[in-house]
C-alpha positions, 0 to 999 in steps of 0.5 A, spaced: 510 233 799 513 239 795 509 241 789 512 240 783 509 240 776 509 232 774 503 232 770 503 228 764 510 225 766 511 218 766 516 214 771 518 207 770 519 204 777 523 198 776 522 193 783 529 189 785 529 183 789 530 186 796 527 186 802 526 193 801 521 191 795 515 191 800 516 199 800 515 200 793 507 201 793 508 207 797 513 210 792 508 208 787 503 212 791 507 218 792 509 219 785 502 219 783 500 224 788 506 228 785 502 228 779 506 223 775 503 217 771 507 210 773 509 204 770 512 198 774 517 192 772 517 187 777 523 182 777 522 175 779 526 176 785 522 182 787 516 178 786 519 173 792 518 179 797 512 183 794 505 181 790 504 183 783 497 185 786 500 190 791 504 193 786 498 194 780 493 196 786 498 202 788 500 203 780 493 203 778 495 199 772 498 192 770 505 190 772 510 188 767 514 182 768 518 177 765 512 173 763 509 178 760 515 180 756 515 174 752 507 174 751 505 175 744 504 182 743 505 187 737 510 191 740 517 190 744 515 191 751 522 193 753 522 198 748 515 201 750 516 201 757 523 205 756 519 211 753 518 213 760 520 220 762 525 217 767 526 211 771 527 209 778 530 202 780 527 201 787 531 196 792 536 196 787 540 189 788 547 188 787 545 183 781 541 189 778 547 194 778 552 188 775 547 187 769 546 194 768 553 196 768 555 190 764 550 191 759 546 185 760 539 184 757 537 177 760 531 179 763 525 185 762 528 190 767 535 189 764 533 190 757 529 196 758 534 199 762 539 198 756 533 202 752 531 208 757 533 215 754 531 219 760 534 220 767 535 214 771 535 214 779 538 208 783 536 207 790 540 201 792 538 196 798 543 191 800 547 189 806 553 193 808 558 188 806 555 187 799 555 195 798 562 196 800 565 190 795 569 193 790 565 190 784 559 193 787 562 200 787 565 199 781 559 197 777 555 204 781 561 208 779 560 205 771 553 207 772 555 214 774 559 215 769 554 214 764 550 219 767 545 215 772 544 218 779 544 215 786 540 216 792 543 212 798 544 207 801 543 210 808 545 208 814 540 204 818 538 197 820 536 192 814 534 185 814 530 181 819 535 176 821 540 179 825 544 182 820 545 189 824 545 196 821 550 200 817 550 203 810 545 199 805 538 201 808 534 203 802 532 211 802 524 212 805 519 212 800 517 219 801 524 221 800 525 217 793 519 220 790 521 227 792 528 226 789 525 223 783 520 229 782 525 234 784 531 232 780 529 228 774 524 233 771 526 240 769 519 242 770 520 241 777 518 247 782 525 250 784 523 255 789 530 256 792 533 256 785 539 261 786 539 262 793 545 260 798 542 256 804 547 254 810 545 248 814 549 245 820 548 238 823 551 233 827 554 234 834 560 237 836 566 234 840 569 238 846 576 235 848 578 235 855 585 232 853 587 228 846 583 222 847 577 224 851 571 229 849 564 231 851 559 230 846 552 227 844 549 222 840 546 226 834 547 223 828 546 229 823 540 226 819 536 232 820 541 237 818 543 232 812 535 231 810 535 239 810 541 240 806 538 235 801 532 238 800 535 245 799 539 242 794 533 239 790 530 245 790 535 249 787 539 252 792 547 252 793 548 249 799 553 249 804 553 243 810 557 244 816 557 238 820 560 235 826 563 228 826 557 223 823 557 217 820 554 219 814 557 220 807 558 227 803 552 229 799 553 230 792 552 237 789 553 240 796 559 243 799 560 239 806 565 242 811 567 238 816 568 240 823 569 238 830 568 243 836 563 248 837 568 254 836 570 251 829 563 250 827 562 258 829 567 260 825 565 256 819 557 258 819 559 265 820 563 265 814 559 261 810 552 265 812 555 272 810 551 272 804 546 266 805 538 267 804 537 261 809 541 259 815 538 252 818 541 250 825 540 243 826 547 242 830 547 239 837 552 244 839 555 242 846 554 248 851 560 247 854 568 246 853 574 245 857 576 251 860 583 248 860 584 243 855 590 238 857 595 237 851 597 230 854 592 224 856 591 225 863 592 219 867 586 215 871 586 217 879 583 215 885 577 218 887 573 224 884 575 229 879 573 236 878 573 238 870 572 246 869 568 248 864 567 254 860 560 256 856 561 255 848 559 261 844 551 261 842 552 261 835 544 262 833 544 268 837 550 271 834 547 270 827 541 273 830 544 279 832 547 280 825 541 277 821 539 282 816 534 280 811 536 272 811 531 267 814 534 264 821 531 257 823 533 254 830 532 247 833 530 246 840 530 240 845 525 240 851 521 235 855 516 240 858 514 247 857 516 246 850 512 251 846 513 257 851 521 256 852 521 255 844 518 262 843 522 265 848 528 262 844 526 265 838 525 272 841 531 272 844 535 270 838 532 273 833 530 267 829 524 267 824 522 260 827 524 254 832 523 247 831 521 244 837 524 236 838 521 231 843 527 227 845 523 223 850 518 220 845 519 213 842 522 213 835 524 221 834 530 221 839 537 222 836 539 217 831 532 215 828 530 216 821 523 220 823 522 226 827 516 229 831 516 237 831 512 243 833 514 249 829 514 255 834 514 262 832 516 268 836 509 270 837 508 264 840 503 261 835 505 254 833 504 248 829 504 241 831 507 236 826 505 229 826 511 224 826 514 224 819 520 222 816 526 227 817 526 228 809 519 230 810 520 235 816 526 238 812 521 239 806 516 243 811 521 247 814 523 249 807 516 251 805 516 255 811 522 259 810 520 260 802 514 263 805 518 268 809 523 269 803 517 271 799 513 275 804 516 282 800 520 284 807 526 280 805 531 280 799 532 274 795 540 274 796 540 271 789 547 269 787 550 274 782 546 280 784 
């Protein structure tokens, strides 16, 4: 986790009534690892999914509940808890959003939220239909107008009863803690403050005719995670993304493209004065030599398609790299480190992150990744399986070290 100055800060964690409440103890532990003191409110609905003992053990302190709110005490518990430096609502349900947006105070969580003076971060968790309901969206928008911020919900599977997947999955605990520590505390380390960072993400589509194209199943999640991490570390971020099922990121300039040629133009333009360029996009190696302007009719027998190579965008960036840090990704199934090192050498990249698409849980579309950082000289570091946000964090730690090495300009805006 990125080191931040959270010592002496108190984070109030409100746990909502969602299946995602089982992840709350991990959020509490990660916040404490970042130096924060934590306090916990568990709603009645939350305690149907997670025990008070689990929460108090992770928080190393008592858990506030509606029962404790009405217990005899000299102070008003909701006012005492509201003095925290920041609040985060983990597993925020539609009910909690509605209560907060409507100014309700019928339980301890709602009364405390009415009294909080510090920043509030909402981390929703619900099924896609509920999240997209106009009432829920209106409540979220009202809270944003009051200065509250949101993390997610993300695209993924939710529930355990065949509910399927879509937008509604709660962000991972590591990402929640990192966002709280980086965004909500002014004293958080901003090692990329004032720097321009360019990130590419997702697949490209190379059309054969108006309705058929060559592509791949890249979800864009890795690139979006890098963009989020760079933003939270103070960078001015441009994210150039192919077609993905992910919403635009707040505080990030998002450029949406389809083809490799469009990606090339957008990245080269944005990278002119960038300090860091991270190429996570899964760019198609080839495009149609001649794209038909009309849908081609199906014919009997085999069909030959003539392809021509797409430009090597990473190599082009390397030819005119200057002082910027250049990071690439590579997918290999064997001889990976050797090939990645040669790729870094040929393309003048500072380092390559080597993916293993055949390993379970780390293929296209997953929430985790398992990579090896490979440098041009062949030195390398194998990272364990991590959330993509944690991979992004480590990647940018390495990039920041290159920037601080003294052989590079900082490309600070306005210089």
